[in-house]
Residue frames relative to the residue before (quaternion, step in Angstrom):
aa qw qx qy qz dx dy dz
X 1.0000 0.0000 0.0000 0.0000 0.00 0.00 0.00
X 0.2695 -0.7461 0.5925 0.1397 3.56 -1.00 0.92
X 0.0644 -0.8263 0.5587 -0.0311 3.57 -0.52 1.23
X 0.2203 -0.7551 0.6066 0.1154 3.54 -0.93 0.96
X 0.1133 -0.7812 0.6118 0.0509 3.61 -0.78 1.02
X 0.1635 -0.7672 0.6160 0.0732 3.54 -0.82 1.07
X 0.1180 0.8126 -0.5556 0.1309 3.57 -0.64 1.13
X 0.3557 -0.7189 0.5625 0.2004 3.53 -1.05 0.85
X 0.6657 0.4548 -0.2857 0.5180 3.57 1.28 -0.35
X 0.2719 0.7454 -0.5685 0.2176 3.56 -0.67 1.11
X 0.6953 -0.4349 0.3363 0.4630 3.56 -1.25 0.18
X 0.5376 -0.1228 -0.8316 -0.0657 1.53 -2.18 1.34
X 0.3422 0.7201 -0.5335 0.2824 3.63 1.13 0.34
X 0.1552 -0.7527 0.6326 0.0954 3.56 -1.14 0.71
X 0.3612 0.7124 -0.5272 0.2900 3.57 -0.31 1.22
X 0.7285 -0.4637 0.2919 0.4112 3.55 -1.31 0.17
X 0.6073 0.5584 -0.3628 0.4334 3.60 1.07 -0.66
X 0.6760 0.4955 -0.2880 0.4632 3.56 0.86 -1.01
X 0.6624 0.5042 -0.3026 0.4641 3.59 0.90 -0.95
X 0.6567 0.5142 -0.3244 0.4462 3.59 0.90 -0.88
X 0.6943 0.4829 -0.2959 0.4440 3.60 0.78 -0.95
X 0.6606 0.5119 -0.3156 0.4494 3.57 0.94 -0.86
X 0.7520 0.4208 -0.2311 0.4517 3.56 0.74 -1.05
X 0.6303 0.5279 -0.3409 0.4560 3.60 1.02 -0.71
X 0.6872 0.4919 -0.3042 0.4395 3.58 0.84 -0.90
X 0.6031 0.5317 -0.3636 0.4706 3.59 1.11 -0.59
X 0.6738 0.4872 -0.2971 0.4695 3.60 0.94 -0.88
X 0.6388 0.5509 -0.3319 0.4223 3.61 1.05 -0.72
X 0.5173 0.6361 -0.4235 0.3851 3.60 1.17 -0.35
X 0.5868 0.5798 -0.3712 0.4263 3.61 1.14 -0.55
X 0.6958 0.4401 -0.2605 0.5043 3.59 1.22 -0.50
X 0.5975 -0.6062 0.3448 0.3958 3.56 1.27 0.16
X 0.4697 0.6727 -0.4478 0.3555 3.60 1.23 0.22
X 0.1696 -0.7524 0.6300 0.0905 3.53 -1.19 0.74
X 0.1595 -0.8241 0.5411 0.0521 3.58 -0.97 0.80
X 0.0995 -0.7099 0.6927 0.0795 3.47 -1.31 0.68
X 0.2057 -0.7899 0.5680 0.1055 3.56 -1.18 0.61
X 0.1360 -0.6954 0.6892 0.1510 3.48 -1.30 0.53
X 0.0627 0.7982 -0.5856 0.1267 3.55 -0.52 1.26
X 0.6636 -0.5035 0.3525 0.4264 3.62 -1.22 0.08
X 0.4697 0.6833 -0.4564 0.3226 3.62 1.16 -0.22
X 0.8012 0.2386 -0.2107 0.5068 3.54 -0.87 1.04
X 0.6527 0.4768 -0.3129 0.4988 3.61 1.27 -0.01
X 0.5501 -0.5305 0.5023 0.4045 3.53 -1.30 0.27
X 0.0790 -0.8043 0.5879 0.0358 3.57 -1.05 0.73
X 0.1646 -0.7548 0.6258 0.1072 3.55 -1.31 0.38
X 0.5637 -0.6180 0.4148 0.3583 3.61 -1.03 0.66
X 0.4993 -0.6514 0.4887 0.2959 3.54 -1.06 0.82
X 0.5230 -0.6349 0.4552 0.3408 3.63 -0.86 0.82
X 0.8344 0.1372 -0.1880 0.4997 3.54 -1.00 1.06
X 0.7787 0.2092 -0.1336 0.5762 3.62 1.25 -0.14
X 0.0896 -0.8686 0.4849 0.0492 3.63 0.52 1.17
X 0.5496 0.6141 -0.4096 0.3912 3.61 1.17 -0.33
X 0.6933 0.3880 -0.2554 0.5509 3.59 1.23 -0.47
X 0.1467 -0.8019 0.5774 0.0452 3.56 -0.72 1.11
X 0.2696 -0.7796 0.5539 0.1129 3.53 -0.91 1.04
X 0.5350 -0.6538 0.4400 0.3046 3.54 -1.04 0.82
X 0.1837 -0.7209 0.6559 0.1277 3.51 -1.23 0.69
X 0.2214 0.7801 -0.5408 0.2236 3.55 -0.31 1.24
X 0.4444 -0.6899 0.5129 0.2519 3.57 -1.33 -0.06
X 0.6327 -0.5290 0.3885 0.4110 3.58 -1.18 0.38
X 0.6618 0.5128 -0.3265 0.4387 3.61 0.92 -0.80
X 0.6250 0.5350 -0.3447 0.4520 3.58 1.04 -0.72
X 0.6745 0.4838 -0.2965 0.4722 3.57 0.89 -0.93
X 0.6381 0.5272 -0.3333 0.4514 3.60 0.96 -0.80
X 0.6563 0.5038 -0.3194 0.4620 3.58 0.94 -0.83
X 0.6426 0.5189 -0.3300 0.4571 3.57 1.00 -0.80
X 0.6527 0.5114 -0.3235 0.4558 3.59 0.95 -0.82
X 0.6952 0.4745 -0.2875 0.4572 3.58 0.79 -0.98
X 0.6360 0.5218 -0.3414 0.4546 3.62 1.02 -0.68
X 0.6569 0.5138 -0.3164 0.4521 3.59 1.07 -0.69
X 0.1446 -0.8347 0.5131 0.1381 3.58 1.21 -0.58
X 0.1472 0.8357 -0.5189 0.1032 3.63 0.73 0.98
X 0.4937 -0.6094 0.5247 0.3311 3.52 -1.32 0.33
X 0.7979 0.0314 0.0062 0.6020 3.55 1.15 -0.60
X 0.2382 -0.7560 0.5959 0.1288 3.56 -1.21 0.65
X 0.0567 -0.7716 0.6333 0.0200 3.55 -0.95 0.95
X 0.2046 -0.7700 0.5977 0.0892 3.55 -0.86 1.05
X 0.2367 -0.8387 0.4815 0.0935 3.55 -0.41 1.26
X 0.8116 0.1789 -0.0622 0.5526 3.59 1.09 -0.61
X 0.4598 -0.7086 0.4823 0.2321 3.53 -1.27 0.53
X 0.4111 0.7122 -0.4713 0.3189 3.59 1.12 0.64
X 0.8052 -0.2853 0.1932 0.4826 3.58 -1.27 -0.27
X 0.6655 0.4784 -0.3188 0.4760 3.63 0.87 -0.84
X 0.6421 0.5310 -0.3233 0.4486 3.57 0.98 -0.78
X 0.6793 0.4875 -0.2937 0.4632 3.60 0.87 -0.93
X 0.6888 0.4687 -0.3047 0.4616 3.60 0.90 -0.82
X 0.6197 0.5147 -0.3551 0.4743 3.59 1.08 -0.59
X 0.6102 0.5385 -0.3315 0.4774 3.56 1.05 -0.80
X 0.6398 0.5386 -0.3175 0.4469 3.58 0.93 -0.91
X 0.6641 0.5022 -0.3017 0.4645 3.59 0.89 -0.94
X 0.6656 0.5186 -0.3133 0.4357 3.58 0.86 -0.98
X 0.6731 0.4792 -0.3012 0.4759 3.57 0.94 -0.84
X 0.6306 0.5505 -0.3334 0.4338 3.59 1.00 -0.78
X 0.7828 0.2970 -0.1591 0.5232 3.60 0.89 -0.93
X 0.4354 -0.7370 0.4242 0.2956 3.59 1.34 0.21
X 0.3304 0.7159 -0.5335 0.3061 3.53 0.72 1.15
X 0.4701 -0.6472 0.5252 0.2903 3.53 -1.04 0.81
X 0.0748 0.7802 -0.6199 0.0381 3.56 -1.07 0.77
X 0.2780 -0.7200 0.6050 0.1959 3.52 -1.31 0.37
X 0.2008 -0.7588 0.6037 0.1397 3.57 -1.30 0.34
X 0.2067 -0.7582 0.5947 0.1692 3.54 -1.30 0.11
X 0.3015 -0.7394 0.5825 0.1519 3.54 -1.18 0.69
X 0.0597 -0.8449 0.5311 -0.0223 3.55 -0.28 1.31
X 0.8273 0.2306 -0.0240 0.5117 3.53 0.90 -0.99
X 0.3544 -0.7294 0.5461 0.2100 3.57 -0.93 0.91
X 0.1310 -0.8454 0.5167 0.0352 3.54 0.46 1.30
X 0.6136 0.5502 -0.3927 0.4081 3.67 0.87 -0.67
X 0.6813 0.4699 -0.2894 0.4810 3.57 0.95 -0.85
X 0.6386 0.5309 -0.3231 0.4538 3.60 1.00 -0.82
X 0.6907 0.4815 -0.2822 0.4599 3.54 0.82 -1.02
X 0.6351 0.5307 -0.3239 0.4584 3.56 1.03 -0.81
X 0.6551 0.5172 -0.3104 0.4551 3.59 0.99 -0.87
X 0.7262 0.4423 -0.2471 0.4647 3.57 1.03 -0.73
X 0.8340 0.2169 -0.0603 0.5038 3.58 0.94 -0.88
X 0.4515 -0.6792 0.4627 0.3476 3.58 1.16 -0.46
X 0.4068 0.7146 -0.4768 0.3107 3.60 1.26 0.11
X 0.5492 -0.6659 0.3882 0.3228 3.62 -0.81 1.00
X 0.5086 -0.6704 0.4551 0.2910 3.58 -0.88 0.98
X 0.6379 0.5679 -0.3420 0.3918 3.57 0.94 -0.86
X 0.6537 0.5137 -0.3189 0.4551 3.59 1.07 -0.69
X 0.6491 0.4876 -0.3225 0.4867 3.57 1.03 -0.74
X 0.6310 0.5196 -0.3415 0.4639 3.59 1.00 -0.72
X 0.6052 0.5447 -0.3611 0.4545 3.62 1.06 -0.65
X 0.6613 0.5017 -0.3065 0.4659 3.57 0.97 -0.79
X 0.6628 0.4930 -0.3014 0.4762 3.56 0.99 -0.82
X 0.6137 0.5476 -0.3470 0.4507 3.56 1.04 -0.75
X 0.6465 0.5107 -0.3048 0.4779 3.57 1.00 -0.85
X 0.6359 0.5405 -0.3314 0.4401 3.58 0.95 -0.88
X 0.7781 0.3792 -0.1908 0.4630 3.59 0.75 -1.06
X 0.4598 0.7389 -0.4266 0.2461 3.61 1.18 -0.41
X 0.7575 0.3871 -0.2598 0.4571 3.67 0.78 -0.78
X 0.4680 0.6921 -0.4466 0.3202 3.62 1.22 -0.05
X 0.4990 -0.6542 0.4845 0.2972 3.57 -1.09 0.76
X 0.7713 -0.0280 -0.0057 0.6359 3.58 1.26 -0.42
X 0.1895 -0.7380 0.6370 0.1170 3.55 -1.13 0.76
X 0.2095 -0.8185 0.5267 0.0933 3.57 -0.42 1.22
X 0.1155 -0.7938 0.5970 0.0085 3.56 -0.75 1.17
X 0.5163 -0.7085 0.3901 0.2815 3.63 -0.93 0.82
X 0.8036 0.1109 -0.0664 0.5810 3.64 1.11 -0.46
X 0.6388 -0.5338 0.3799 0.4033 3.59 -1.20 0.43
X 0.6488 0.5268 -0.3327 0.4369 3.62 0.96 -0.78
X 0.6474 0.4879 -0.3138 0.4944 3.58 0.97 -0.81
X 0.6341 0.5415 -0.3319 0.4410 3.57 0.98 -0.81
X 0.6750 0.4831 -0.2906 0.4759 3.58 0.92 -0.90
X 0.6229 0.5347 -0.3383 0.4601 3.57 1.05 -0.71
X 0.6459 0.5039 -0.3192 0.4765 3.60 0.97 -0.81
X 0.6374 0.5203 -0.3382 0.4567 3.61 0.93 -0.80
X 0.6557 0.5158 -0.3194 0.4494 3.59 0.93 -0.84
X 0.6957 0.4569 -0.2554 0.4920 3.55 1.20 -0.62
X 0.6669 -0.5542 0.2906 0.4047 3.58 1.22 0.27
X 0.4692 0.6419 -0.4704 0.3829 3.62 1.21 0.21
X 0.2148 -0.7928 0.5634 0.0890 3.57 -1.06 0.81
X 0.8257 0.2382 -0.1857 0.4765 3.53 -1.37 0.36
X 0.2398 0.7849 -0.5230 0.2299 3.57 0.96 0.95
X 0.0030 -0.8040 0.5940 -0.0277 3.56 -0.83 0.97
X 0.5373 -0.6551 0.4388 0.2994 3.57 -1.14 0.70
X 0.0704 0.7355 -0.6727 0.0395 3.54 -1.12 0.85
X 0.1759 -0.8274 0.5301 0.0589 3.56 -0.18 1.32
X 0.4664 -0.6704 0.5118 0.2668 3.56 -1.33 -0.10
X 0.2847 -0.7605 0.5585 0.1694 3.58 -1.29 0.16
X 0.2541 -0.7439 0.5959 0.1640 3.52 -1.35 -0.10
X 0.4440 -0.6589 0.5420 0.2738 3.57 -1.19 0.61
X 0.2111 -0.8282 0.5066 0.1132 3.58 -0.11 1.26
X 0.5916 0.5536 -0.3769 0.4489 3.60 1.18 -0.26
X 0.6926 0.4439 -0.2736 0.4983 3.57 1.04 -0.74
X 0.7675 0.2798 -0.1520 0.5563 3.58 0.82 -1.00
X 0.2781 0.7424 -0.5385 0.2855 3.54 -0.22 1.36
X 0.5975 -0.5326 0.4289 0.4189 3.62 -1.18 0.28
X 0.0596 -0.8243 0.5628 -0.0138 3.56 -0.88 0.95
X 0.5313 -0.5825 0.4405 0.4295 3.58 1.19 -0.26
X 0.6863 -0.4610 0.3608 0.4316 3.59 -1.30 -0.14
X 0.1499 0.8539 -0.4802 0.1331 3.56 0.10 1.26
X 0.8265 0.3309 -0.1358 0.4346 3.61 1.02 -0.50
X 0.8001 0.2692 -0.1222 0.5220 3.61 1.05 -0.62
X 0.1327 -0.7777 0.6125 0.0499 3.54 -0.77 1.08
X 0.3300 0.7324 -0.5025 0.3198 3.55 0.37 1.35
X 0.6277 -0.5211 0.4025 0.4153 3.60 -1.21 0.37
X 0.2974 -0.7674 0.5482 0.1487 3.56 -0.97 0.92
X 0.5264 -0.1263 -0.8347 -0.1010 1.42 -2.36 0.91
X 0.3636 -0.7116 0.5613 0.2154 3.57 -1.24 0.55
X 0.1468 -0.7703 0.6191 0.0427 3.52 -0.75 1.21
X 0.1212 -0.8357 0.5356 -0.0113 3.54 -0.47 1.29
X 0.0176 -0.7495 0.6607 0.0367 3.51 -1.25 0.68
X 0.0921 -0.7939 0.6005 0.0250 3.59 -0.88 0.94
X 0.5010 0.6509 -0.4712 0.3216 3.58 -0.88 0.87
X 0.7172 -0.4033 0.3447 0.4519 3.51 -1.40 -0.10
X 0.3085 -0.7433 0.5661 0.1783 3.58 -0.91 0.95
X 0.3294 0.7241 -0.5102 0.3271 3.52 0.17 1.39
X 0.6935 -0.5172 0.3072 0.3964 3.53 -1.23 0.53
X 0.6663 0.5279 -0.3226 0.4162 3.61 0.96 -0.78
X 0.6182 0.5590 -0.3502 0.4275 3.61 1.21 -0.28
X 0.3558 -0.7945 0.4485 0.2024 3.58 1.33 0.00
X 0.1772 0.8326 -0.5082 0.1307 3.59 1.07 0.72
X 0.5527 0.6154 -0.4053 0.3893 3.61 1.10 -0.52
X 0.5945 0.5815 -0.3690 0.4151 3.59 1.09 -0.65
X 0.6790 0.4404 -0.2761 0.5184 3.58 1.14 -0.60
X 0.7125 0.4981 -0.2742 0.4111 3.55 0.73 -1.09
X 0.6777 0.4913 -0.2956 0.4603 3.59 1.13 -0.52
X 0.5177 0.6555 -0.4156 0.3598 3.61 1.26 -0.12
X 0.3725 -0.6708 0.5935 0.2431 3.54 -1.24 0.61
X 0.1333 0.8082 -0.5520 0.1559 3.57 0.01 1.35
X 0.4995 -0.6270 0.4932 0.3379 3.57 -1.12 0.53
X 0.7663 0.3932 -0.2418 0.4469 3.58 -1.25 0.20
X 0.6682 -0.4928 0.4039 0.3841 3.55 -1.06 -0.88
X 0.2153 -0.7304 0.6334 0.1378 3.52 -1.24 0.64
X 0.0767 -0.8164 0.5720 -0.0209 3.57 -0.71 1.14
X 0.1409 -0.7702 0.6203 0.0464 3.56 -0.96 0.99
X 0.0646 -0.7742 0.6294 0.0187 3.59 -0.79 1.04
X 0.6056 0.5257 -0.4147 0.4299 3.55 -0.75 1.06
X 0.2538 -0.7466 0.5934 0.1616 3.53 -1.31 0.16
X 0.2178 0.7766 -0.5714 0.1516 3.55 -1.25 0.28
X 0.7474 -0.4667 0.2635 0.3927 3.56 -1.30 0.22
X 0.7069 0.4549 -0.2775 0.4651 3.62 1.14 -0.44
X 0.4247 0.7533 -0.4454 0.2320 3.59 1.21 -0.13
X 0.6788 0.5020 -0.3142 0.4343 3.60 0.75 -0.99
X 0.6826 0.4807 -0.3017 0.4605 3.60 0.86 -0.91
X 0.6688 0.4901 -0.3181 0.4597 3.62 0.92 -0.79
X 0.6160 0.5395 -0.3501 0.4549 3.61 1.02 -0.68
X 0.6556 0.4962 -0.3166 0.4730 3.59 0.99 -0.75
X 0.7059 0.4762 -0.2726 0.4480 3.58 0.94 -0.86
X 0.7994 0.2096 -0.0776 0.5577 3.57 1.06 -0.76
X 0.0648 -0.8616 0.5028 0.0247 3.59 0.52 1.17
X 0.6206 0.5627 -0.3606 0.4101 3.62 1.10 -0.41
X 0.6044 0.5496 -0.3606 0.4501 3.57 1.20 -0.38
X 0.3715 -0.7196 0.5503 0.2036 3.58 -1.23 0.56
X 0.1084 -0.7880 0.6057 0.0177 3.58 -0.51 1.24
X 0.1579 -0.8414 0.5152 0.0403 3.58 -0.40 1.23
X 0.4790 -0.6540 0.4604 0.3616 3.60 1.19 -0.15
X 0.7135 -0.4381 0.3278 0.4376 3.55 -1.33 -0.13
X 0.0592 -0.7601 0.6469 0.0179 3.54 -1.15 0.80
X 0.0788 -0.8064 0.5857 0.0218 3.57 -1.07 0.71
X 0.8309 0.2540 -0.1507 0.4716 3.54 -1.30 0.33
X 0.8470 -0.0773 0.0947 0.5174 3.54 -0.99 -0.95
X 0.6320 0.5451 -0.3406 0.4330 3.59 0.96 -0.80
X 0.6630 0.4801 -0.2993 0.4903 3.57 1.02 -0.78
X 0.6513 0.5264 -0.3200 0.4431 3.58 0.90 -0.90
X 0.6466 0.5250 -0.3199 0.4516 3.58 1.02 -0.73
X 0.6241 0.5242 -0.3356 0.4724 3.57 1.07 -0.73
X 0.6175 0.5325 -0.3471 0.4632 3.60 0.91 -0.89
X 0.7282 0.4723 -0.2559 0.4257 3.55 0.71 -1.11
X 0.6646 0.5175 -0.3006 0.4474 3.59 1.20 -0.39
X 0.6307 0.5572 -0.3310 0.4268 3.57 1.24 -0.32
X 0.4592 -0.6856 0.4973 0.2680 3.55 -1.32 0.07
X 0.7865 0.0394 0.0002 0.6163 3.57 1.11 -0.74
X 0.2598 -0.7338 0.6018 0.1787 3.55 -1.08 0.74
X 0.1540 -0.8045 0.5713 0.0507 3.57 -0.68 1.12
X 0.0879 -0.8006 0.5926 -0.0082 3.57 -0.78 1.09
X 0.0801 -0.8604 0.5017 0.0409 3.62 0.11 1.23
X 0.4657 0.7034 -0.4401 0.3076 3.62 1.24 -0.19
X 0.2121 -0.7563 0.6076 0.1181 3.53 -1.15 0.78
X 0.7166 0.4832 -0.2287 0.4480 3.61 1.24 -0.14
X 0.5010 0.6583 -0.4486 0.3381 3.66 1.13 -0.08
X 0.4493 -0.6927 0.4964 0.2682 3.54 -1.11 0.67
X 0.7954 0.0867 -0.0393 0.5985 3.60 1.12 -0.61
X 0.1583 -0.7933 0.5658 0.1600 3.58 0.39 -1.21
X 0.1530 -0.8115 0.5597 0.0692 3.61 0.28 1.26
X 0.5882 0.5894 -0.3765 0.4061 3.60 1.09 -0.65
X 0.5700 0.5944 -0.3864 0.4153 3.60 1.14 -0.50
X 0.7320 0.4001 -0.2540 0.4895 3.58 0.83 -0.90
X 0.5663 0.5489 -0.3965 0.4699 3.61 1.15 -0.40
X 0.6531 0.5120 -0.3123 0.4623 3.58 0.98 -0.81
X 0.6757 0.4937 -0.2993 0.4583 3.57 0.84 -0.97
X 0.6417 0.5248 -0.3226 0.4569 3.56 1.01 -0.81
X 0.6708 0.4802 -0.2810 0.4903 3.58 1.20 -0.59
X 0.5807 -0.6046 0.3666 0.4035 3.59 1.27 0.04
X 0.5212 0.6349 -0.4158 0.3902 3.59 1.21 0.43
X 0.3262 -0.7067 0.5880 0.2200 3.59 -0.77 0.93
X 0.3775 -0.7578 0.5022 0.1761 3.58 -1.09 0.71
X 0.1320 -0.7277 0.6661 0.0964 3.53 -1.24 0.69
X 0.1843 0.7942 -0.5527 0.1727 3.58 -0.70 1.06
X 0.5643 -0.5450 0.4805 0.3919 3.51 -1.34 0.07
X 0.4822 -0.6632 0.4787 0.3138 3.63 -1.10 0.56
X 0.3378 0.7328 -0.4969 0.3195 3.56 0.46 1.30
X 0.7007 -0.4246 0.3221 0.4743 3.62 -1.22 0.25
X 0.6327 0.4115 -0.4022 0.5183 3.54 -0.96 0.97
X 0.8021 0.2608 -0.1558 0.5142 3.61 0.08 -1.19
X 0.5934 0.5856 -0.3787 0.4018 3.63 1.00 -0.74
X 0.7558 0.3845 -0.1982 0.4915 3.57 0.93 -0.91
X 0.7306 0.4782 -0.2386 0.4249 3.57 1.01 -0.82
X 0.7668 0.3616 -0.1771 0.4998 3.59 0.97 -0.86
X 0.3036 -0.7710 0.5358 0.1620 3.57 -0.65 1.11
X 0.6477 -0.5474 0.3590 0.3897 3.60 -1.20 0.47
X 0.6883 0.4547 -0.2939 0.4829 3.62 1.16 -0.44
X 0.6976 0.4674 -0.2573 0.4781 3.58 1.31 -0.12
X 0.8238 0.0194 -0.0007 0.5666 3.60 1.19 -0.08
X 0.3561 -0.6949 0.5797 0.2328 3.52 -1.39 0.04
X 0.1139 -0.7737 0.6218 0.0421 3.55 -0.84 1.08
X 0.1801 0.7800 -0.5696 0.1864 3.54 -0.69 1.10
X 0.5027 -0.6282 0.4937 0.3299 3.59 -1.10 0.68
X 0.6328 0.4241 -0.3221 0.5621 3.58 1.25 -0.30
X 0.2407 -0.8238 0.4917 0.1471 3.58 0.02 1.26
X 0.6034 0.5416 -0.3739 0.4503 3.62 1.05 -0.56
X 0.6399 0.5109 -0.3221 0.4752 3.60 0.97 -0.81
X 0.6355 0.5235 -0.3255 0.4649 3.58 1.03 -0.77
X 0.6413 0.5269 -0.3224 0.4552 3.60 0.98 -0.85
X 0.7030 0.4530 -0.2720 0.4759 3.56 0.81 -0.96
X 0.6401 0.5235 -0.3270 0.4576 3.59 1.03 -0.72
X 0.6436 0.5408 -0.3254 0.4329 3.59 1.02 -0.76
X 0.5534 0.6120 -0.3860 0.4126 3.59 1.20 -0.44
X 0.6702 0.5089 -0.2933 0.4538 3.58 1.18 -0.54
X 0.5909 0.5796 -0.3752 0.4173 3.62 1.22 -0.18
X 0.4649 -0.6892 0.4750 0.2887 3.63 -0.79 0.94
X 0.5487 -0.6277 0.4315 0.3446 3.62 -0.89 0.81
X 0.6464 0.5399 -0.3400 0.4184 3.59 0.93 -0.77
X 0.5993 0.5597 -0.3614 0.4438 3.59 1.10 -0.62
X 0.6470 0.4977 -0.3177 0.4823 3.58 0.99 -0.79
X 0.6420 0.5253 -0.3202 0.4576 3.58 0.95 -0.85
X 0.6800 0.4937 -0.3019 0.4502 3.59 0.80 -0.94
X 0.6398 0.5242 -0.3389 0.4484 3.60 0.99 -0.74
X 0.6443 0.5533 -0.3194 0.4205 3.59 1.04 -0.79
X 0.5705 0.6451 -0.3802 0.3374 3.59 1.13 -0.56
X 0.5886 0.5716 -0.3878 0.4200 3.62 1.19 -0.27
X 0.6691 0.4664 -0.2944 0.4980 3.61 1.23 -0.28
X 0.1449 0.7769 -0.5996 0.1260 3.58 -0.54 1.16
X 0.5454 -0.6108 0.4536 0.3518 3.57 -1.17 0.54
X 0.5753 0.5784 -0.3854 0.4312 3.59 1.12 -0.49
X 0.6697 0.4752 -0.2923 0.4902 3.57 0.97 -0.86
X 0.6126 0.5386 -0.3429 0.4659 3.60 1.04 -0.72
X 0.6564 0.5042 -0.3034 0.4722 3.58 0.96 -0.88
X 0.6436 0.5237 -0.3336 0.4476 3.58 0.93 -0.83
X 0.6448 0.5116 -0.3211 0.4684 3.60 0.95 -0.85
X 0.6423 0.5376 -0.3172 0.4448 3.58 0.91 -0.91
X 0.7074 0.4540 -0.2603 0.4750 3.58 0.83 -1.02
X 0.6132 0.5354 -0.3456 0.4668 3.59 1.05 -0.69
X 0.6389 0.5269 -0.3296 0.4534 3.61 0.94 -0.82
X 0.6520 0.5075 -0.3117 0.4693 3.56 1.02 -0.82
X 0.6555 0.5135 -0.3211 0.4511 3.59 0.89 -0.91
X 0.6464 0.5098 -0.3198 0.4690 3.60 0.93 -0.85
X 0.6866 0.4938 -0.2967 0.4435 3.59 0.89 -0.93
X 0.7059 0.4565 -0.2560 0.4772 3.59 1.15 -0.54
X 0.4174 0.7195 -0.4639 0.3049 3.60 1.28 0.06
X 0.6934 -0.5099 0.3114 0.4027 3.59 -1.20 0.53
X 0.6802 0.4811 -0.2956 0.4674 3.58 0.84 -0.96
X 0.6338 0.5304 -0.3299 0.4562 3.57 1.02 -0.81
X 0.6407 0.5297 -0.3347 0.4438 3.60 0.96 -0.79
X 0.6442 0.5228 -0.3180 0.4588 3.57 0.98 -0.87
X 0.6798 0.4824 -0.2893 0.4706 3.57 0.85 -0.99
X 0.6394 0.5350 -0.3332 0.4403 3.59 0.97 -0.81
X 0.6579 0.5014 -0.3159 0.4647 3.60 0.93 -0.83
X 0.6298 0.5157 -0.3380 0.4724 3.59 1.05 -0.68
X 0.6450 0.5298 -0.3279 0.4424 3.59 0.99 -0.81
X 0.5826 0.6025 -0.3769 0.3943 3.58 1.07 -0.66
X 0.6162 0.5534 -0.3503 0.4373 3.58 1.14 -0.58
X 0.7207 0.4359 -0.2277 0.4886 3.57 1.22 -0.49
X 0.6980 0.4613 -0.2553 0.4846 3.58 1.21 -0.42
X 0.4826 -0.6400 0.5122 0.3085 3.55 -1.01 0.84
X 0.3104 -0.7933 0.4998 0.1568 3.58 -0.72 1.02
X 0.4320 0.7388 -0.4464 0.2612 3.61 1.16 0.17
């Protein structure tokens, strides 16, 4: 099957959407799937409001339509709700092509945290975007149930994986700091709630890996913390393997690939009991508590091997299988009939 993925998130962005698409599609090749992408590469772009590090494509409906028809895909999957996603959706509705979508990012919570814009209005826009999709792929059961409660339909699970060869226990290889080392990896931005970690009175060292718009301000406010900037590949894997506990203070992530990267590296997790960690972190691999300090200290008691063993259930091969199964189900005869009927009820704009 030849699948076209339309995504506004792509290199040089470094985030969970890009990582998921790159790694899942490589694993899906084992099942005989072939992929084409429509991304912002080669297009004019403009900085995203409130987040200039992310650039959005400036393009036209005719350009996107030509790209789709030239690719001649068997199926179209829309990964993001940005300009490329909306124009791909527009084309599919115009020519009456079945498509699937995925829900990666809790934009209503992110936008509200940055601007105060009401979450319910953003969810209304997202509901309209995903309404004509033959399947809406959600990363965890909890996120899926939340979307259903908000009026999203045909929600199906699409989990994530981890490279267990790269992310593995290695011993003390990368950080020469007082122990225990509490590590957080991710975008340094307001929605990641890093202040909840940085304000804790913890023994040892607190380390932040990543970059983003809030980094300079947080470094000034919390000079005792160690901000290492962005790390990738082996350099990132070594930092994981050198820490003692992985701390995930975010309350808004849909999954958190960094959680399974940490567990695969032998790091128990400390996090709030919220969507993402609730589904991803097992009771033998971490501690979830509204008292984040108690979770951090409790996670120190978890054996590294227990975290590693729990991570083995997450593979990119299984993620690819789920993705392809969702597409096959959405393209079934009965699904096609129901989808065409829904088009009569959904605005095709």
